N, C-alpha and C positions, 0 to 999 in steps of 0.2 A: 494174509500171506501177499494177496492181488495187493490191498491196500500198502502194503509196505514197498513191492515193487514199484507201484506208479507213485508213490511219495520220494523214493529214490532216482526214478527217471526224471520229475520235478525239478531235483535237487540237482540233478548232472545238467540238464540243460540250463537252469540257473547258475553254474558255476563256469561252467565252460562256455557259456555264449552271455557273459557278463557285458555290460554296457561298456563302450570304451569310447575314447575320444573320437568325433568321424574320422580325422586327419590321420589316426594312429590303425585305423579298421586294418584298411587291406594289409598292410605291413603283418598286422599283427595276426591274422588269418593265415597268412604265408607262412611266416613262423610255427601258428599251430598246427599245419600239414607236415611238419617234418619231426620225424620221430628223435633225433639227438641232433639238436643246432648245436652249431659252434660257439665256445664263450662270446667270441666277440659281436654274437648277432644275439645268444641268450642274455649278455648284459650290456647292451648296445649303448641303454640311457645311461647307465652307472658311466662308461666309458667316455662319452660325450660330455656330461657334466665333469669328471675329471680332466678331460683336456680344456675346458673353457677355464676351470679354475686355474691350471697351470700358467694357462695363458704363453708369457715369453720368457718363462723361467728356465734357466738351464740345465741341460738334459745329455747324455750321450747322444753323438752323432748317430741318426736316424732312427731313434727314439720317438715314438707318440708318446708316451706319459712322462714326466719326470720320476727317478727314484723311490720318491716320497708318493706318489701318487700309484706306482706300481702295487707299493707295499699295501698301501691302503684299499685297493681293489682287491687284493688276495685277502687280507685279512679282516677287511672291515672298518670303516671308519663311519660311527654316527654323526660327525660334524660334517662329513660331507656326501653324506648320504648313502654310503657303499655295504651291502650286507656280507658277514665274514661266509667263507667259500671255502676255508681251507685251515683246519686245526693244527697249528704247528706254533712251534716258538718264534718268537719275531727274529731274536738274532740268526735262527736258519734261515728264515725268508731272507734276511739282508744278505746274509752271505751267498744266497743263490743270485740275487739281483746284481752284487758287487760283483762275482763271477763273470755273469754276462756283458759286463762291459768293460772287461778285461780282454786282452788277446787270448785267450785260454775256452776253451769250451767248458760246458756244467754238465757234470755227469753227477746223477742221482741214482743211488742205491738202495736198495732195502727189499724187505719180505712184498712177496705179492699181495696185494690189496689195500698198500698203505698210500693210495692215491700218487704217485710219483705221475702215472701220466697226466692226470688229471690236474697237479700243480704246472706241470711243460704245458700245457693247452694255458691254463689262466696266464702263465707269465709271455706266451707267445701272443696271448691276444692284448695283453696291455702292455706289451713293447713294438712290438708289430702293426697289431689289431689286425692279426692273420696268421691263425692257428692251424691253417688245415698243410701247410708245407711238413706233412709228415713221411718219414720212410718207417715201414713198417719190419723190424728184424725177424728175419727167419732162417733155417736151413737152405730155403730156396731165393733167397733174396741177391739180386746179383749188382754188378756195375752200373747197368741198365737204369733199375728201378731207383739209383740215389743219385747219378748225376746226368746223363741223357742218353736218347736212344734216337732211333730214325725214322722217319716215314719213310718206309720202303719205295712206295710206290714215285714219291718226288726224287729219291735218292738214285733210282734207276733214270730217269728222266731227266734228269739235272744232276747229277753228281751229289758229292757233299755240299751241299750250302745250307745258308743260315735258314733257309726256308724250308728245308726237308729236316734240320733240328728240331728232335721233342725235346725240351730241357725237362726235367726230372727236379724232383723238390730242392735238391742241393744247389744246382745250377741255376735255380730260380731264386732260392735265397740270396745267392751272392750277387746276383745282379739286380735284384732290387731292396736289397739291404734290409731282409728279414732275417728271425728267428728259423733255422729246421729242425723239429724234433725228430730223433731219431728214437723209435722205441723198440726194446729188448736187443741192444744194440750187441752182445754177449751171444744171439742166437744164430750171428750170422759166420760165415766163415771169416777167417784168418786175413785171406788176401783181402775179401773184400772190406774189413774193419780197415786194414791199412790203408785202404784209397785213402782215407780222411788225412794222411798224415799229412802233404803235402797243403790241401786246403786249409787245415788249422795253424800250420805254422808259416807258410807264406802268403796264405790269403788267396792262395791262386789258382784256378783250376784252369788245365789245358785242353783243348779241343786240337788235336793235331792233325786230324781229318779234314779239318775247313781249309780253305785256299788262302782265302784274305788270311794276313799275318796279322791284322788289326781284331778280328774276330776269332782269331785261335787262341788267345789269352784272355780269358775271363778275370778281373779282377772282382774281389767284394768289396763292395758299398758300404758307407757306415750302416752301424744296424746289424748286419750279417752277424750269427754266432749260430752253435750246435748246442741245441740241449737233449741229450743222451740218456736213456735210462736202463737199468740191468736191474735184474732181480738176484736175491744173494742165493735162493735155490738152484739158479744156473750157474752158480759160481764152479768153473771148469769145465764147463761144456765147449767154450769157445774162449777159452782165457785170452783176454786184453793183452798185445803187446805194451812191452816197458814202454817202447818208444810211444806209444799212442797214448798211455793212461799219463803220460809226462804233459801232455797237450791237453789237457781236462782239470779242471778243480773238482774234486771230488767231496759231496754233500751226501750224507746218510738219512735218510727218512724212517724216521723211526714209528711202529704204532701207536697209536693216540694210550698214553698211560692213565689219563684223566677219566676214570666211566661215568663223573658227570657230563665231562662234555661230551664223551663219545655217545651218550644219551641222548644228549641234545643235537648233534650232530644228524645221528641214526633218524630219529623224530622227524626232523626239518627237512632231511633229504627223502625220506618215504612219504612224508605228506605231499612235498612237493613233486614228486615224479607221480603219484595217484592221483593229483588234480590234473594234473599236465593228460595223464590217461584219460580224464574225463567220468574219472573215478570217485563220486563224493563220500570216498571214507578216509577216516585220518587212524593214525596209530594210538591208541591210548596211554598214556605215559605208564601205567601200572606194567601192560604187556610190553612195552620199551625196555622196562627197567627189567624184566625177566629176559628178553631178549638179548641184550647186550649185554648182562651179566655173565649170562650162561656162555658168549662170544666169547669176552674178555678173559675168563677163567680158565675155558678150556686151551686159550691160545698162549697164557703163561703158563699152563701147569701147576695152578696153585688157587686157592679159593680166597674168598676176602680174608679169611681168619687167617688165613697163611699156610695150609692146611693142602699138602702136594697133593696133585693128581696127574693121572696119564695125560698129556696134552694130545691132541689128534695130529696125524698127519697131514691133514689135509689143510686149506688157509681159512682158518676163523676167522677171517678179517674184518673188518667195519663195512668196507664195501658189501663184503658178502651177507652182515648182518641188513644192510639195507636191500640187498636183494631178498630176501627172507619176508623183510618186510612190507616190499612193495607185492610179491607174491601172495601174500597174507592176505591183503588189502582185496586185490583183485579176487581170489578167490572165498573171501565173506561176501562181496557183493555179488557176484554172476552166482553162487550155490549155498549163501548163507541169508541173515537178515540185516547184512551191515555193518557187522559190530566184529570187528577183529577180535579172536577168541586164541586161548592156550592150543586148542587145537590146530586152527587156521596155521599156527606159527611153526607147533612140530611138525605138523605134515609138509609145510614147505621147506623147513629143513633139513630134510633128508635128500630132498631133486637137487635143494639150492646149494648146500654147505657140503655134504656128506659124499656128494658124487657116488662113485659105485665102490668105495673103499670099506668091504665087509669089516675088518678090524676094525675101521673108526666107528663102527655101530656100535659095535660090543661097548668100546669107550663111552661111549656117549651113553649107553642103558647104566653103563658102575656109574656116571656123574649122577644120571637121575635116581638109581637107588641109593647111591649112599650121601650123597650131598644134597640132592633137592629134597630128596623126602625126610629129612630131620629137619627143615626150613621151618618158621611158624609162618601164619599168614593164610587166608583164602588164597590169595594170588599163588603160591607157592606150591598150594595144595592140588589147584588145577593143574598147574605146569606140570606137576609129577603123576596126574591121571591122564595127560596128553602123552606121556610115556608112550602110549598103547602101540602110537603108529610108527616106533622104531621096533617094533616086534616082527 
């Protein structure tokens, strides 16, 4: 055991401290210190190459990349040296990109965990070079968090001046000509949602408190638009008004239907996140198949053979599968021999995917006892034996 731990420590040092070009080391080390770098930082080399490739090619006003390069960034392009970052139909991504070039916003709806937020971040990074102008919708979101607020010390000393104004993401996006991301818009109260009406229709934001007439009206610069996301499970919480819906192009983000594509994505993202965390462990392909097949079937409510099963109430999404894979890798590294086993995956599935729904645990045990048990192969046998963690 001591030898194995020493070997893992040496491997961690080798992988985390890989030699880099001298000129890249300071920036890369700074990036390594961030738990969750923004997409424009994580893929800055790709974005630079694409911008250089575009040259002076025509593009919508204010865009950093051409629409062709935006889709190459999101879906990957071997000839341009970009890796795939999202699994989806090209036609769907094209519609999203076209919507951002129009005078209407883009609304992405879908089940939780279908990577709506990740896709909006990728689009903002490619179009604006900045994905951080983000509004997180909730029951407590106010106009101040969306448009602007005030530095009250300066407000009392100088009155409502430009210096005392604290711009929120929407005001910054209009001034700088960048995309603004509005996450979970249907979690916001209706009056807050409708504050976007004039901005999306007239591309104007009024700051009536300012004294100077020229500063009082903010006109959106080229490149500004809004990408909003909403979960279908939140439908009816704060239903959008018909007027606001008309100002968005709606696109539905569907769960990944191709099991092979989902397996590839889960393994790639799990290995990437483990490497970034300094964990020299990878998710084995056979364990990836067990994990993804289970998530895929429980999400659809149907096995690969077409047998109907009771789906879980919790979200068995691809994002949750990646979370289970990462947790299992960390578990295997610190408390095992560094090899991810069925026990690690099932044990972490309870906390990462099933949350606290006792009814879902019963359904999952039924799935293991009536579906997994009948399947052939050593891997499925180990998977069934690991069900003890569900008891």
